[in-house]
DOKE-781665 format. One record per residue (C-alpha): residue number from 1; x, y, z; chain. Coordinates in Angstrom, 2 decimals. Example, Ala and Ser with C-alpha at 12.3 -4.5 7.8 and 13.67 -1.06 7.14 Angstrom:
2
PT     n        xx        yy        zz   chain
PT     1     12.30     -4.50      7.80       A
PT     2     13.67     -1.06      7.14       A
***
This chain:
311
PT     n        xx        yy        zz   chain
PT     1     20.88     18.95     15.22       A
PT     2     18.27     16.52     16.49       A
PT     3     15.87     18.27     18.82       A
PT     4     13.37     16.78     21.20       A
PT     5     10.64     16.15     18.66       A
PT     6      8.70     12.95     19.20       A
PT     7      5.94     10.83     17.76       A
PT     8      2.64     10.59     19.67       A
PT     9      3.98      7.37     21.24       A
PT    10      7.01      9.27     22.54       A
PT    11      9.72      8.03     20.16       A
PT    12     12.27     10.53     18.85       A
PT    13     11.88     11.41     15.20       A
PT    14     14.24      9.56     12.88       A
PT    15     17.38     11.25     11.54       A
PT    16     15.90     11.10      8.05       A
PT    17     12.45     11.99      6.80       A
PT    18     10.54     10.73      3.79       A
PT    19      8.85     13.14      1.40       A
PT    20      5.71     12.07     -0.43       A
PT    21      5.53     14.80     -3.09       A
PT    22      5.62     12.20     -5.89       A
PT    23      2.87      9.99     -4.46       A
PT    24     -0.18     10.07     -6.67       A
PT    25      1.81     11.79     -9.41       A
PT    26      4.81     10.04    -10.93       A
PT    27      4.42      7.27     -8.35       A
PT    28      1.16      5.35     -8.43       A
PT    29     -0.50      3.93     -5.32       A
PT    30      1.28      0.57     -5.56       A
PT    31      4.74      2.04     -5.94       A
PT    32      4.01      4.65     -3.28       A
PT    33      3.13      1.87     -0.87       A
PT    34      6.37      0.08     -1.74       A
PT    35      8.33      3.24     -0.93       A
PT    36      6.50      3.64      2.36       A
PT    37      7.32      0.06      3.33       A
PT    38     10.99      0.49      2.39       A
PT    39     11.23      3.69      4.42       A
PT    40      9.63      2.09      7.46       A
PT    41     11.88     -0.97      7.19       A
PT    42     14.88      1.38      7.18       A
PT    43     13.72      2.97     10.44       A
PT    44     12.10      6.17      9.16       A
PT    45      9.20      7.34     11.30       A
PT    46      8.91     10.92      9.98       A
PT    47      6.78     11.50      6.86       A
PT    48      6.26     14.78      5.02       A
PT    49      3.43     15.84      2.72       A
PT    50      1.53     19.02      1.81       A
PT    51     -1.94     20.24      0.95       A
PT    52     -0.70     21.14     -2.51       A
PT    53      0.98     17.85     -3.45       A
PT    54     -0.58     15.95     -6.37       A
PT    55     -3.99     17.51     -5.89       A
PT    56     -4.35     15.96     -2.45       A
PT    57     -3.60     12.38     -3.47       A
PT    58     -0.27     12.44     -1.61       A
PT    59     -2.04     13.16      1.69       A
PT    60     -4.74     10.59      0.96       A
PT    61     -2.25      7.81      0.27       A
PT    62     -0.13      8.72      3.28       A
PT    63     -3.19      8.60      5.50       A
PT    64     -4.04      5.13      4.23       A
PT    65     -0.52      3.79      4.69       A
PT    66      0.08      5.10      8.20       A
PT    67     -3.32      4.28      9.70       A
PT    68     -2.22      1.11     11.49       A
PT    69      0.89      2.72     12.99       A
PT    70     -0.21      6.33     13.43       A
PT    71      1.00      6.80     17.01       A
PT    72      4.46      5.54     16.10       A
PT    73      4.90      8.13     13.35       A
PT    74      5.58     11.85     13.09       A
PT    75      3.37     13.32     10.35       A
PT    76      4.01     16.73      8.82       A
PT    77      1.89     18.57      6.28       A
PT    78      1.82     22.12      4.93       A
PT    79     -0.81     24.76      4.30       A
PT    80     -0.72     27.87      2.10       A
PT    81      0.98     25.99     -0.75       A
PT    82     -0.30     28.65     -3.17       A
PT    83      0.84     31.50     -0.93       A
PT    84     -2.68     32.29      0.29       A
PT    85     -2.07     32.96      3.99       A
PT    86     -5.44     34.42      4.88       A
PT    87     -6.78     32.84      8.10       A
PT    88     -9.82     31.41      6.35       A
PT    89     -7.63     29.88      3.63       A
PT    90     -5.29     28.33      6.18       A
PT    91     -8.23     26.91      8.11       A
PT    92     -9.73     25.43      4.94       A
PT    93     -6.43     23.95      3.80       A
PT    94     -5.99     22.34      7.20       A
PT    95     -9.49     20.87      7.23       A
PT    96     -8.91     19.49      3.73       A
PT    97     -5.62     17.95      4.85       A
PT    98     -7.07     16.30      7.95       A
PT    99     -9.88     14.86      5.86       A
PT   100     -7.50     13.41      3.30       A
PT   101     -5.15     12.07      5.96       A
PT   102     -8.13     10.72      7.93       A
PT   103     -6.60     12.07     11.13       A
PT   104     -7.76     14.19     14.04       A
PT   105     -4.41     15.98     14.32       A
PT   106     -0.94     16.27     12.81       A
PT   107      2.42     16.51     14.51       A
PT   108      3.84     19.33     12.38       A
PT   109      2.06     21.97     10.33       A
PT   110      4.23     24.15      8.12       A
PT   111      3.46     27.43      6.47       A
PT   112      4.48     26.46      2.95       A
PT   113      5.00     29.99      1.64       A
PT   114      5.57     33.52      2.88       A
PT   115      3.01     36.21      2.07       A
PT   116      3.51     39.95      1.87       A
PT   117     -0.24     40.40      1.52       A
PT   118     -1.48     39.09      4.87       A
PT   119     -0.35     40.41      8.27       A
PT   120      1.66     37.82     10.16       A
PT   121     -0.52     38.40     13.20       A
PT   122     -3.55     37.09     11.33       A
PT   123     -1.66     34.05     10.06       A
PT   124     -0.13     33.02     13.35       A
PT   125     -3.25     33.65     15.38       A
PT   126     -5.10     30.97     13.44       A
PT   127     -2.13     28.59     13.77       A
PT   128     -2.06     29.20     17.52       A
PT   129     -5.73     28.29     17.75       A
PT   130     -5.04     24.98     16.02       A
PT   131     -2.27     24.22     18.50       A
PT   132     -4.41     25.24     21.47       A
PT   133     -7.19     22.97     20.24       A
PT   134     -4.79     20.01     20.18       A
PT   135     -5.11     19.60     16.43       A
PT   136     -1.46     20.48     15.72       A
PT   137      1.50     19.66     17.94       A
PT   138      4.21     21.83     16.35       A
PT   139      4.48     24.71     13.87       A
PT   140      7.15     25.07     11.19       A
PT   141      7.89     27.13      8.08       A
PT   142      9.13     26.27      4.61       A
PT   143     10.71     28.44      1.91       A
PT   144     11.19     31.38      4.29       A
PT   145     14.27     33.59      4.26       A
PT   146     16.10     34.03      7.57       A
PT   147     14.65     37.50      8.18       A
PT   148     11.17     36.13      7.54       A
PT   149     11.71     33.33     10.06       A
PT   150     12.84     35.84     12.68       A
PT   151      9.79     38.02     12.05       A
PT   152      7.58     34.94     12.33       A
PT   153      9.26     33.97     15.60       A
PT   154      8.52     37.41     17.05       A
PT   155      4.89     37.42     15.94       A
PT   156      4.26     33.80     16.91       A
PT   157      5.50     34.57     20.43       A
PT   158      2.61     37.03     20.80       A
PT   159      0.36     33.97     20.73       A
PT   160      2.61     31.77     22.93       A
PT   161      3.60     29.89     19.79       A
PT   162      7.05     28.67     18.73       A
PT   163      8.52     28.07     15.29       A
PT   164     10.11     24.66     15.80       A
PT   165     11.06     23.47     12.32       A
PT   166     12.37     24.93      9.08       A
PT   167     12.28     23.23      5.70       A
PT   168     14.81     24.89      3.36       A
PT   169     16.31     23.79      0.06       A
PT   170     19.82     22.43      0.66       A
PT   171     22.25     20.34     -1.36       A
PT   172     25.78     20.39     -2.72       A
PT   173     24.60     22.70     -5.50       A
PT   174     22.23     24.81     -3.36       A
PT   175     24.20     26.01     -0.35       A
PT   176     22.76     29.46      0.35       A
PT   177     21.22     28.11      3.57       A
PT   178     24.71     27.94      5.06       A
PT   179     24.98     31.73      5.15       A
PT   180     22.15     32.66      7.50       A
PT   181     19.54     29.92      7.69       A
PT   182     21.57     27.18      9.33       A
PT   183     23.35     29.44     11.84       A
PT   184     20.01     31.02     12.72       A
PT   185     18.42     27.63     13.35       A
PT   186     21.28     26.55     15.61       A
PT   187     20.97     29.83     17.51       A
PT   188     17.18     29.67     17.84       A
PT   189     16.95     25.91     18.47       A
PT   190     14.96     25.22     15.30       A
PT   191     15.04     21.80     13.64       A
PT   192     16.21     21.80     10.01       A
PT   193     14.60     19.37      7.58       A
PT   194     16.04     20.16      4.14       A
PT   195     14.40     19.18      0.89       A
PT   196     15.97     18.34     -2.49       A
PT   197     19.27     16.95     -1.16       A
PT   198     19.80     15.53     -4.66       A
PT   199     19.40     18.89     -6.37       A
PT   200     16.17     17.99     -8.13       A
PT   201     17.84     14.83     -9.44       A
PT   202     20.93     16.58    -10.81       A
PT   203     23.21     14.84     -8.30       A
PT   204     21.97     11.37     -9.18       A
PT   205     24.31     11.41    -12.18       A
PT   206     21.65     10.58    -14.75       A
PT   207     21.92     13.92    -16.54       A
PT   208     25.67     13.51    -16.98       A
PT   209     24.83     10.36    -18.89       A
PT   210     22.29     12.04    -21.16       A
PT   211     19.25     11.08    -19.11       A
PT   212     15.97     12.99    -19.04       A
PT   213     13.74     14.17    -16.22       A
PT   214     12.60     17.32    -14.45       A
PT   215     15.75     19.21    -15.36       A
PT   216     15.12     18.64    -19.06       A
PT   217     11.32     18.95    -19.13       A
PT   218     10.33     21.33    -16.31       A
PT   219     11.08     25.04    -16.81       A
PT   220     11.26     25.72    -13.07       A
PT   221     13.87     23.02    -12.49       A
PT   222     15.79     24.01    -15.62       A
PT   223     16.11     27.50    -14.21       A
PT   224     16.92     26.35    -10.68       A
PT   225     19.67     23.94    -11.69       A
PT   226     20.70     25.22    -15.10       A
PT   227     24.09     26.77    -14.33       A
PT   228     27.06     25.06    -15.94       A
PT   229     29.06     24.85    -12.71       A
PT   230     26.26     22.84    -11.12       A
PT   231     26.41     20.24    -13.88       A
PT   232     30.21     20.18    -13.63       A
PT   233     29.92     19.55     -9.89       A
PT   234     27.45     16.72    -10.49       A
PT   235     29.88     15.11    -12.91       A
PT   236     32.75     15.48    -10.42       A
PT   237     30.58     13.96     -7.69       A
PT   238     30.05     10.97     -9.95       A
PT   239     33.80     10.58    -10.34       A
PT   240     34.32     10.62     -6.56       A
PT   241     31.50      8.14     -6.08       A
PT   242     33.01      5.77     -8.66       A
PT   243     36.36      6.03     -6.92       A
PT   244     34.75      4.98     -3.63       A
PT   245     32.54      2.30     -5.18       A
PT   246     29.30      3.95     -4.06       A
PT   247     26.34      5.70     -5.65       A
PT   248     26.57      9.50     -6.03       A
PT   249     23.07      9.55     -4.55       A
PT   250     24.36      8.09     -1.31       A
PT   251     27.27     10.54     -1.18       A
PT   252     25.11     13.59     -1.91       A
PT   253     22.62     12.78      0.83       A
PT   254     25.30     11.79      3.33       A
PT   255     26.97     15.16      2.68       A
PT   256     23.78     17.00      3.65       A
PT   257     23.23     14.83      6.73       A
PT   258     26.82     15.38      7.89       A
PT   259     26.23     19.06      8.65       A
PT   260     25.61     19.36     12.42       A
PT   261     22.81     21.89     11.87       A
PT   262     20.73     19.33      9.95       A
PT   263     18.02     17.38     11.78       A
PT   264     16.58     15.10      9.10       A
PT   265     17.14     15.35      5.33       A
PT   266     14.06     14.52      3.29       A
PT   267     14.48     11.44      1.12       A
PT   268     12.20     10.82     -1.82       A
PT   269     11.92      9.13     -5.21       A
PT   270      9.54      8.81     -8.10       A
PT   271      9.99      5.03     -8.22       A
PT   272     10.59      2.53     -5.43       A
PT   273     13.42      1.00     -7.45       A
PT   274     15.32      4.31     -7.18       A
PT   275     15.11      4.54     -3.40       A
PT   276     17.80      2.12     -2.21       A
PT   277     20.88      4.39     -2.71       A
PT   278     19.09      7.12     -0.76       A
PT   279     18.34      4.76      2.11       A
PT   280     21.97      3.63      2.06       A
PT   281     22.93      7.17      3.09       A
PT   282     21.28      6.61      6.46       A
PT   283     24.19      4.40      7.53       A
PT   284     26.97      5.97      5.48       A
PT   285     29.32      8.12      7.52       A
PT   286     31.59     10.58      5.76       A
PT   287     35.03     11.08      7.27       A
PT   288     36.36     14.63      7.54       A
PT   289     38.58     14.27      4.48       A
PT   290     35.81     13.04      2.18       A
PT   291     33.35     15.62      3.52       A
PT   292     35.85     18.40      2.76       A
PT   293     36.52     16.99     -0.69       A
PT   294     32.82     16.94     -1.53       A
PT   295     32.32     20.41     -0.09       A
PT   296     35.06     21.76     -2.32       A
PT   297     33.25     20.55     -5.44       A
PT   298     30.99     23.62     -5.25       A
PT   299     31.50     27.29     -4.36       A
PT   300     31.11     28.23     -0.70       A
PT   301     28.62     31.11     -0.56       A
PT   302     29.88     34.47      0.62       A
PT   303     29.20     35.42      4.25       A
PT   304     26.13     37.51      4.99       A
PT   305     28.29     40.58      5.55       A
PT   306     30.05     39.98      2.21       A
PT   307     33.37     40.43      4.04       A
PT   308     34.98     37.43      2.39       A
PT   309     38.29     38.10      4.11       A
PT   310     36.62     37.25      7.43       A
PT   311     35.02     34.00      6.30       A
***
């Protein structure tokens, strides 16, 4: 679902986004620049960062790279990365982000986390003021459940504000978004920009070959992707990819992009040398048979009503 979201110059956002979470962390400035150039050469004009990424270095590098082409690009960042949704915290995060990006405004500002501690009215009032001041063009949310999005929509409307973009986790091994999130976004005309289409690296195939990375060294990722069936699915994806003479990375991302509810999957990498199979997915079209075959590699989540006989 590609909605009418445009760069300052008036160009539609690209069907894929690029996420800069690794910039200034695993990817140094030189390699980050190489990834930016590869993404731009592939036609990507939509870049995603956050106040909480790599201590601010991600935003700083992105600001440097995009300076010459700013009006041709759609720039998204996020506030409340720690879950602090107090108005003063949001305002400070945003000022920090603009300073690092060296920009007067951003095209999309996400709430990065939900908070049970701060009234939504307080949160969305400060966001509305940023939009009214021309400092933010669009508001989105990330890591919200469907009921939280709907509450945010209701409260935002009190301030003549719309929730226009959602950033959920979505991949072959993380399909919960199919139950309520994606149908909700189609119903409410919300753009969907999913992160981790490679399942934190699981679907690259490197772990099936004994490789190491976040899933072996990071407790959060171990927990998120530690179920045996997920690893079995990754191995099966590798078999299908080999059969078709293509990288499992390309297939995994193309599978996410194939869903009509998806606006722009977020591509990323920790090294520029890893990026090419992801970029190949931009032009790789799955036919119905292959899409169904890939879909059947993992369990379809139960419907929201749990009435499986009606699914």
